[in-house]
LUMLUM-41878 format. One record per residue (C-alpha): x, y, z. Coordinates in nm, 2 decimals. Layout:
+--------+--------+--------+
:     c1 :     c2 :     c3 :
+--------+--------+--------+
:      X :      Y :      Z :
...
+--------+--------+--------+
END
This chain:
+--------+--------+--------+
:     c1 :     c2 :     c3 :
+--------+--------+--------+
:  -0.99 :   0.06 :   1.42 :
:  -0.77 :   0.04 :   1.15 :
:  -0.63 :   0.33 :   0.98 :
:  -0.83 :   0.30 :   0.66 :
:  -1.14 :   0.28 :   0.86 :
:  -1.10 :   0.65 :   1.03 :
:  -1.35 :   0.89 :   0.87 :
:  -1.19 :   1.20 :   0.79 :
:  -1.40 :   1.52 :   0.81 :
:  -1.64 :   1.53 :   0.49 :
:  -1.54 :   1.18 :   0.37 :
:  -1.83 :   0.94 :   0.29 :
:  -1.86 :   0.64 :   0.48 :
:  -1.71 :   0.33 :   0.31 :
:  -2.05 :   0.18 :   0.22 :
:  -2.12 :   0.50 :   0.02 :
:  -1.85 :   0.44 :  -0.23 :
:  -1.95 :   0.40 :  -0.61 :
:  -1.85 :   0.10 :  -0.80 :
:  -1.56 :   0.27 :  -0.97 :
:  -1.43 :   0.43 :  -0.65 :
:  -1.44 :   0.06 :  -0.50 :
:  -1.24 :  -0.08 :  -0.78 :
:  -0.99 :   0.22 :  -0.77 :
:  -0.96 :   0.14 :  -0.39 :
:  -0.88 :  -0.23 :  -0.47 :
:  -0.64 :  -0.14 :  -0.74 :
:  -0.45 :   0.09 :  -0.53 :
:  -0.43 :  -0.13 :  -0.21 :
:  -0.29 :  -0.41 :  -0.46 :
:  -0.01 :  -0.14 :  -0.60 :
:   0.06 :  -0.06 :  -0.24 :
:   0.14 :  -0.43 :  -0.16 :
:   0.34 :  -0.50 :  -0.50 :
:   0.55 :  -0.18 :  -0.41 :
:   0.59 :  -0.27 :  -0.05 :
:   0.72 :  -0.62 :  -0.17 :
:   0.95 :  -0.47 :  -0.42 :
:   1.10 :  -0.22 :  -0.14 :
:   1.16 :  -0.52 :   0.08 :
:   1.34 :  -0.70 :  -0.21 :
:   1.56 :  -0.38 :  -0.27 :
:   1.64 :  -0.35 :   0.08 :
:   1.76 :  -0.72 :   0.09 :
:   1.95 :  -0.68 :  -0.23 :
:   2.13 :  -0.36 :  -0.10 :
:   2.23 :  -0.53 :   0.22 :
:   2.36 :  -0.82 :   0.04 :
:   2.57 :  -0.63 :  -0.19 :
:   2.69 :  -0.40 :   0.11 :
:   2.80 :  -0.72 :   0.30 :
:   2.98 :  -0.87 :  -0.03 :
:   3.18 :  -0.57 :  -0.09 :
:   3.33 :  -0.57 :   0.26 :
+--------+--------+--------+
END
């Protein structure tokens, strides 16, 4: 079971989402993916510049 499938007490099942909630979920997942990619790029850049300054 994936973490996003866990039903927190009082939470509606995924099929009970409204259209607006579903759109927001898609938007937020897209944003999380973009932010994770940015973080990875920044980590690689920091490692590159730290290695270069030695």
